[in-house]
C-alpha positions in Angstrom: -7.4 4.1 -13.4 -5.7 2.0 -16.0 -3.1 -0.6 -15.6 -1.6 -3.5 -17.6 -3.4 -6.8 -17.6 -2.3 -9.3 -15.0 -0.7 -12.6 -16.0 -2.2 -15.9 -14.8 -1.3 -16.7 -11.2 -2.2 -16.3 -7.6 -3.3 -13.2 -5.6 -0.7 -12.3 -3.0 -1.7 -9.9 -0.2 0.9 -7.9 1.7 -0.2 -5.8 4.6 1.6 -3.9 7.4 2.1 -0.5 8.9 3.6 2.6 7.3 7.4 2.2 6.7 7.4 -1.6 7.1 9.0 -2.0 3.6 5.8 -3.1 1.8 6.4 -1.0 -1.3 10.0 -2.0 -1.8 9.4 -5.7 -1.1 6.3 -5.9 -3.2 8.1 -4.3 -6.2 11.0 -6.7 -5.9 8.8 -9.8 -5.3 6.6 -8.9 -8.3 9.7 -8.6 -10.5 11.0 -12.0 -9.4 7.6 -13.7 -9.9 6.6 -11.8 -13.1 3.5 -10.5 -11.2 1.8 -7.1 -11.4 2.4 -4.8 -8.4 -0.7 -2.9 -7.3 0.1 -0.3 -4.6 -3.2 0.3 -3.0 -1.7 2.7 -0.5 -0.6 4.9 -3.4 -4.1 4.9 -4.6 -5.4 6.3 -1.3 -2.5 8.8 -1.1 -3.4 10.1 -4.5 -7.0 10.7 -3.5 -5.7 12.4 -0.3 -3.5 14.7 -2.4 -6.5 15.6 -4.6 -8.6 16.4 -1.5 -5.8 18.5 -0.1 -5.4 20.5 -3.3 -9.2 21.0 -3.7 -9.7 22.8 -0.5 -12.6 20.5 0.4 -13.0 19.7 4.1 -11.9 16.2 4.8 -14.9 16.0 7.2 -17.3 16.5 4.3 -17.5 12.9 3.3 -20.1 13.4 0.5 -17.9 16.0 -1.2 -14.8 13.9 -0.7 -16.4 10.9 -2.3 -17.7 12.9 -5.2 -14.2 14.3 -5.8 -12.6 10.9 -5.6 -15.1 9.4 -8.2 -13.5 11.7 -10.8 -9.8 11.3 -10.0 -8.0 9.3 -12.8 -5.0 7.3 -11.5 -2.5 5.4 -13.5 0.5 3.2 -12.6 3.3 3.5 -15.2 6.2 1.1 -15.0 9.8 2.4 -15.0 13.3 1.3 -14.0 12.5 2.0 -10.3 9.3 0.0 -10.4 6.5 2.4 -11.2 5.4 6.1 -11.2 2.0 7.3 -10.0 0.1 9.5 -12.4 -3.0 11.5 -11.4 -4.9 13.3 -14.1 -1.7 13.4 -16.2 0.6 14.6 -13.4 3.4 12.6 -11.9 2.6 12.7 -8.2 5.0 9.9 -7.1 6.8 12.3 -4.7 4.0 14.6 -3.8 2.0 11.7 -2.2 4.8 10.7 0.1 5.0 13.7 2.4 4.1 13.3 6.1 1.2 15.7 5.7 -0.4 13.6 2.9 0.4 10.5 5.0 -1.7 11.8 7.8 -4.5 12.9 5.5 -4.5 9.5 3.8 -5.3 7.8 7.1 -8.3 10.0 7.6 -9.5 9.6 4.0 -9.1 5.8 4.0 -11.3 5.6 7.1 -14.3 6.9 5.1 -16.7 4.2 3.9 -17.6 5.8 0.6 -13.9 6.2 -0.4 -13.0 2.7 0.6 -16.0 1.4 -1.4 -14.8 3.2 -4.5 -11.3 1.8 -4.3 -12.3 -1.7 -3.0 -14.3 -2.3 -6.2 -11.4 -1.2 -8.3 -8.8 -3.2 -6.4 -10.9 -6.4 -6.7 -11.4 -5.8 -10.4 -7.6 -5.3 -11.0 -6.8 -8.5 -9.0 -9.5 -10.9 -10.1 -7.4 -12.4 -12.9 -4.6 -13.4 -10.5 -0.9 -12.9 -11.1 -1.0 -9.8 -8.9 0.6 -8.7 -5.6 -1.4 -6.1 -3.7 0.0 -4.1 -0.8 -1.9 -2.1 1.8 -3.4 -2.4 5.2 -6.4 -4.5 4.7 -5.7 -6.6 1.6 -5.6 -9.9 3.4 -8.5 -9.1 5.7 -10.9 -7.2 3.5 -10.0 -6.8 -0.1 -8.9 -10.4 -0.8 -9.6 -12.4 2.3 -9.2 -15.6 0.3 -5.8 -14.8 -1.2 -3.7 -17.9 -1.4 -0.6 -16.1 0.1 -0.7 -13.4 2.7 2.1 -11.6 4.4 2.1 -9.1 7.3 5.3 -7.1 7.4 6.3 -5.3 10.5 9.3 -3.4 12.1 9.8 -1.3 15.1 8.3 2.2 15.0 11.8 3.8 15.2 13.2 1.8 12.3 10.1 2.5 10.2 10.3 6.2 10.9 14.0 6.3 10.0 13.4 4.4 6.7 10.6 6.8 5.7 12.8 9.8 6.6 15.7 8.5 4.4 13.2 7.8 1.6 11.9 11.3 1.8 15.4 12.8 1.9 16.5 10.8 -1.1 13.5 12.1 -3.1 14.3 15.7 -2.2 11.3 16.2 0.2 11.7 18.6 3.1 11.1 16.8 6.4 13.0 16.3 9.7 13.6 13.0 11.4 11.6 14.1 14.4 8.6 15.1 12.2 8.7 11.8 10.3 8.9 9.7 13.5 6.0 11.6 15.0 4.0 11.2 11.8 4.6 7.4 11.8 3.5 7.1 15.4 0.3 9.1 14.7 -0.4 7.1 11.6 -0.1 3.8 13.5 -2.6 5.0 16.1 -5.1 6.2 13.5 -4.8 3.0 11.4 -5.2 0.7 14.4 -8.1 2.6 16.0 -10.3 3.4 13.0 -13.7 1.5 13.0 -13.6 0.6 9.3 -11.1 -1.9 8.2 -8.5 -1.2 10.9 -4.9 -2.4 10.4 -4.5 -5.9 11.7 -2.8 -9.2 10.8 -5.0 -11.8 9.0 -5.1 -15.0 11.0 -3.5 -17.0 8.1 -0.9 -14.4 7.2 2.8 -15.1 7.5 4.3 -12.4 9.7 7.8 -11.1 9.1 9.5 -8.6 11.4 12.1 -6.8 9.4 13.7 -4.9 12.2 17.5 -5.1 11.7 17.0 -7.5 8.8 18.2 -6.9 5.2 15.7 -6.4 2.4 17.3 -9.4 0.6 16.8 -11.7 3.6 13.1 -10.7 3.9 12.6 -11.0 0.1 14.2 -14.5 0.0 11.9 -15.6 2.8 8.8 -14.2 1.0 9.8 -15.8 -2.3 10.4 -19.2 -0.5 6.8 -19.0 1.0 5.3 -18.2 -2.4 7.2 -20.9 -4.3 6.2 -23.5 -1.7 2.5 -22.4 -2.1 2.7 -22.5 -5.9 3.9 -26.1 -5.6 1.0 -27.1 -3.4 -2.1 -28.5 -5.1 -5.2 -26.3 -4.8 -6.8 -27.0 -1.5 -3.5 -28.2 -0.1 
């Protein structure tokens, strides 16, 4: 995977369940701060798409890991934030379907796959000036990040958001299917043995149910600005 070099600054970790608004808020916050946005969820989704297309059984962890080692992923900035390129193909829409979402949860529970991406994520973020979003950024990938957020929202609202997102991008999905996929994904992410979804003890939790994106973004920016103003160790 290739990505532009990060500018000096802190590591900011943003975690939360599917549909909590992580991607949108991370993109907007990164723009305001001049930080690099690293969508770790998109990385896992891209690997899940590759596995789906390969015909390899998701239960064959050795074969899955071998396949994932060879997948080339790039983030390319555009007017909407970024596009995800896998082996030269724009997969930004293909990785957002309910089917790939479910497969992603299974792929991300495999130790070998997580180890592959963990090393890459830490390498990308080691220089600071980055915002990483996912489900275990503040607990596993960067447990010592200076700023951590945990974004949440009701399952219903998260499902409706994801449905509208899919519809806007031209994907075929019903609201009922999307709501069911969100509920199943929540169960899988919380129950998995390896790096389950959970809030870091020092993360700032923000529930965005019924709250505008701008309000949540302003709150997040305020927290970051206050932390930037603090002396190290403060």
